[in-house]
C-alpha positions, 0 to 999 in steps of 0.5 A: 500500500502506498501509505506504508506506515498505515498498512502495518496497523490496518486491520484485515478488512480495511486492507482488503476493502482498499483494493475492492477485495471481499473478506468473504469472496476475495477477488469475486464481485460480492453478490453481483447485480443481475439486471441493469436499470430499465433504459438498458433493457435492449442489452439485457433482452439480447443477453438473456437469449444469447445461446439461442440467438447464436445457435439460430445465427440471428444474433448479428441481426438483433445487435444491428437493430439495437439502439445505441444507448447512453452509458452516462446513466450507469451508476456505481461499479456494480452497474458498470461491471454488469454492463461490461459483462453483458456487452462483452458477451454480446461482442464475443457472440457477434464476432464468433457467431459463425465460427472462425471462418465467418468472423466479423472485422467490424463491431458496429457502433451501437455496441462498440461505443458503449462497450468502449465507454464502460471499459474506460470507466472500469479500466478494463479492455473492451473484450470478455475477460476473466473479470467478466466471465467468472468474477462478476458472472454469478447469482444465487437461484434462491437469493436467500439460499446458501453459497452452493456452487453446483446447486444454488449458483448459476451464471448471470449470462451464458454462451453456447455450451449448456451444462458444460459452460455452466460447469466451467464457469462455476468450477472456476468460481469455486477455485476463486472462492477457495483462494480467499483464505490464501489472500488473507494469509498473504496479508498476514504474512507481510504483516508478520514480516514487518513486525518480525513475528515468525510465529504469525508468519508460520501460521500464515504460510500454513494457511496459504499452503492449505488454501492452494491445496483447496484450490487444486481440489476445486479445480479437479471438479472440472472433470465432473462438470465439463465435457471435453468435447463440448469445451473444445468444439463449442465453448473455447472459440467464444473465449478467444480474442483478436490478438495472436489469433490467425483467424483475426490477424488484423484485430477488430475495428471498433466502429465509432471508437477508432479508425484502426482495428485493435487487438485484444487477448481472449479470456485466460486463467492467467487473468485471475489475480490469485496466482499473481499474488501468490507468485509475488509473495513467494518470490517466484521468478518466471522466464522472461517470455512467461513474465511478459505474458503474465504482466500483459494479462494484468491489463485485463484485471480490474484496476484495484486488483492490479494495484493489490498485486503491485502492492504485494510485489513491493512488500518486504521479501518473504524469501529473503526473510526466510533465507536469513532466518535459522527457523527450520519450521518457517523454511518447511512451511515456505516449501510447503507453499511452493509444493502446493503451487507446483501441484496446482499448476500440474493439475492445470496442465493435466486438465488442459491436456484432457480438454484440448490435446485429447479432445482435439485428437478425438475431434479428428477421429470422429465427426463432431458436426453434431457438437460443433467445429473446433477452431483450427487457429487455436490448436496450439494456442491458449485463448489468451494467445499463449503457446499454452503447453509451453507456457504452463510447463514453464511456469510450473517448472520455474515455480518448483525452482523456488524451493529453498534447499535445506 
């Protein structure tokens, strides 16, 4: 935090709220709005029909008939986040309605201008990101019911993919929720280092390792709720952007915003702030190429979350503190965090292998026409634009290098 002296004395809730983090939900937007004010009904009406309009190839016509609405009536970050969520889903549907062979080069003014204005207000790019797809895209079926992801939660806005799309969003939501104790432990660890409180630091590191382990368990539920064939052939293209994508080599022209096309990366797990925070705390150093990609993905995070990561990166070095300490328990707890993070990244590699490499092989062996045609331009790339297997294995291996030897 910029006011270093104040940070040391700030209670946890105050530290979190300063960066628009929630003590209960972490980086997730707490209880997002599900409807915009009446003047924005034309957006909401289309958004609620999105899967059907895409399937019937009617979305583009509906969007072209949509009035251009004034965004100045949107009030507060909750309304802005819902507007960004809705407009980002409309944009992805408009661009990818007919697959990668029928992409659009121009986003019409009545969608492009308000999307750009809302994006500028939030400090987010005008494309679907993790902040939209997951963080702000959940609601309770029963508003008075408990937080049961696979029973009482569902996305506010959907794309094609049915139950697999729902499962993909909600399992990712589970991972974010499981990270919350780790975010708190991160703040406690920095506080402990500043006050030379090794007992508190030890407890914080144990809490962080446990949280990362719980994130891995949550991620494993992807196998239960998402069909690899549906993910690969139907869902994945709608998460794709127009940067580093051969299907849209020149980007997308936002009519009424710019005279030149603009290129933005698609949604990516690298846009989640959680692992960026843990990497900064633990002093993980990735390769130059991986670091460049990860730092670019921070541009796709809400401004306050980027500020939180920057703040953690500027805190006293946990690694140096432990190296200079003779406390073997601290060293073991630190290594436990590193091992948990390596395991989490290995789980992620296994899931990507199943949902991309294996699914791709099966799609080639059988006629997937009844499901969809997989995007050829993304065969070796992640939706964020990285060479996905090279990238994931690189960051997993560099994480392992962070272990402190006895």
